C-alpha positions, 0 to 999 in steps of 0.5 A: 499499500505504501508503494501504491501511495507513492506511485499515485503521488508520483503520477500527480506530480508528473501531471502538475509538471506537464500542466505547467509546462503546457500553460507556459507554452500557451501564454504567448498565444493568450497575450497575442489574443488579447493584443488583437482583441484590444486593437480591434476594439480601438479600430471600431471606436476610431482610435489609432492602433496600439503602439509597438512593444517598447524597447527595453529601458525605454518608456513607450510613447503615450497614445491618447484615444481620439475624441468621438467625431460627434456626441449624442444630444443628452451629452450635447445639452451639458455644454454651452454651444459657445462659452464666450456668449455666457461670459462677461467683460473682455477677454484677458490679454494673456501676452501681457499677463505672461510678462508680469511676475508673481504678485507680492503677497497682500496683508490679507486674502480680502485684499484689504490694505490697513491703514494707519490707526488713529483715524478721527472717531467722528469718520467712524461713529456719530455721537448719537450711536455712542450714547444709544449703544451705552443705553442699550448695553446698559439694559443688557447688563441690568437684566444680566444682574437681575438675581445672583442665580441668573447671574451665576448661571450664565448671566455673567457672560452676557454682563461681560459683553455688555460692560466691555462694550460700554467701557469701549464707548466711553474710551471712544468718547473720551477721544471723540472729536465731536460733542458727546454726552458724558465726555467729562466723566468718560475716563472715569466711566471707561476704567470702572466698566473695564474693570467689572467687564474683565472681572465678569469672566466668572460668575462669583459672588464678588463679580456679581456685587460689583456688577450690581454696583456698576449697574447703579452707577450707570443708571445715575449717569443716565439720569443726569447725575455723576458717578461717585465711584473712584476708578482704580487703574494700576497700569497706563491706559491700553485699549485691550484692557479696556475691552478684551477681544473675545467680548468684542467679537461677541458684540460684533456677531450680534452686529453681523446678525442684525445687519444681515436681517436689515438687508434681507430685502428692500422692505427690511432695509427701509424699515431697519435702516436706523438700526443698520446704521447703529450696528455698522458703526459699532462695527467700524469701531471695533474694527478700528480698535482691535488693530491698536498696538496693544491688541494680540496679533496687531503686528500681523499684517494678515490679521490687520487686513482682516480688521481693516476690511471689517472696518471699511466694509462697515464704512461702506454700508454706513455710506449706502444707508445715508444714500438710501442704496439698498443693493449697495448696502447689502453688498457691504454688509455681505463683505463685512460678514465674509472678513469676519468669517475668514478671519475667524478661520485663522484667528480665534478670540 
């Protein structure tokens, strides 16, 4: 039985060898059949014949299939008969462009060119807008400190935005070249509200107590009285300590939303022109202030380009409101939002 098993194993091994030899002899014939079939298919499509085998060590010439002589109607419907019929403007002079070197990198993808800060405040914001913003934010902080539980439950963040914006408006008031209300007390108010705005980063018993005092001070000021509290500021005046960038970005987000709503339609533009003017002037102030030298990234040309684009778009919207031009206002508000969104993709806080 052992001999019989070995004999069968030998027969199997011999059969496999014969089959392998037969397959090796058939491979060249199979390859020729495949090549012939491919050549026939290409010939039917109107394409050139396959190239000859490349010489060893040299790449074969690349042969591309020819486009069909005609297209079916379904395919033709996807394309324009003449693309130039749908394009606006003159064709570019490619010969002239070829002689121009690569453009120098700009300060920001928006194309805005930062200009020196220190622009006269009257070119950015009207005295009435400053006063109205202080009143609006006064109502916001009053609601935020209505109770200790509400304040600690999230109202402190609302208070931070409100107090920081109030501090910013008083800082602008102190430097404004126009006749703005509360100008004589602007510096004291600026420092008091800047401090409470900074302390409202957290909702504690101490920050709540301070916020309540500042709400009372603001109410007294709005009633025509003076602020009696003494402002304590250890360091020299800096804009970034008046209002941090995060709360200003929150206020800017609100301005962006309200401006978009006011330009949603011509009817909305007519009804909300006054609100739109207010919001874009506040946005222009923020865009100017966050370029000041003590703010983070102030020395980054790209960042300043974004901020300049924000400010300039807000000013364009301001002009459009004054002219009653809905289309221009909508375009400017769109540019304002784009500058914000693009900047937030690179910078946060």
